C-alpha positions, 0 to 999 in steps of 0.5 A, a space after each residue: 633280892 634273893 635270899 641266901 640259904 646255907 647248905 648243910 650236907 648232914 641234914 635229915 636226908 643224909 642221916 636217913 641214908 646211913 640209918 642202920 648201916 652200922 648195925 649188925 644183923 642179930 640172930 636169936 640163937 647162935 647155934 645155927 650160925 656156923 661160920 668156919 671150922 676152927 682147928 689146931 695143927 701141930 707137928 712131931 717128927 713123923 706126923 701132923 696132928 689136926 684137931 678141928 672143932 665141928 660141933 653138931 655134925 654127924 660123922 657121916 656128914 664129914 669128908 676129909 680129902 688129902 692130895 699131896 700136902 693139901 688137906 680139905 675138910 668139908 662138913 654138911 651142917 643140918 639143924 632142925 628146931 621147932 617149939 610148940 605150945 599146945 597145937 600152935 607152932 610158935 617158932 620153927 627154924 631150919 639151917 642147912 649148909 656146908 662148911 669147908 676148910 682147906 690148908 697146905 702142909 709143909 710136907 706131903 702126907 702119906 694117905 695110906 697111914 692117915 687116921 681120923 676120929 670124931 667124938 664130942 664135936 672134935 675131929 682128930 686127924 693124924 696125918 703121917 709124913 711121907 718119907 722123903 727119899 734121899 738123893 741117889 748118888 751115882 758112881 761114875 765109871 
């Protein structure tokens, strides 16, 4: 007579399949991972004010484009780091990449009056609103 064995789906092979699945990769130095541009957008009567945090980037590597009510911020991130002890290089790291953030505003922006300032890793934008032309009333003759 044949002997019966009980099937258990959670045996060792199943455990091996998910081993390390829920573990996130870890970076030794979090300065090299820039995930996104963090920003605050506020509004007053005449303009939108944007404060975007882009640390560790030169102002020459930041581009801001405005098309109507669409605003896009692009920055090229470059980090080089090398640690030496004596003549041996113990650790050498490089990180190159682009970060991009785009958003829409409720009203069109007047590109000619827009201002941008970058200092201490913070990009400040002042985006004046385009004046909305009121509807012209025609007189009927």
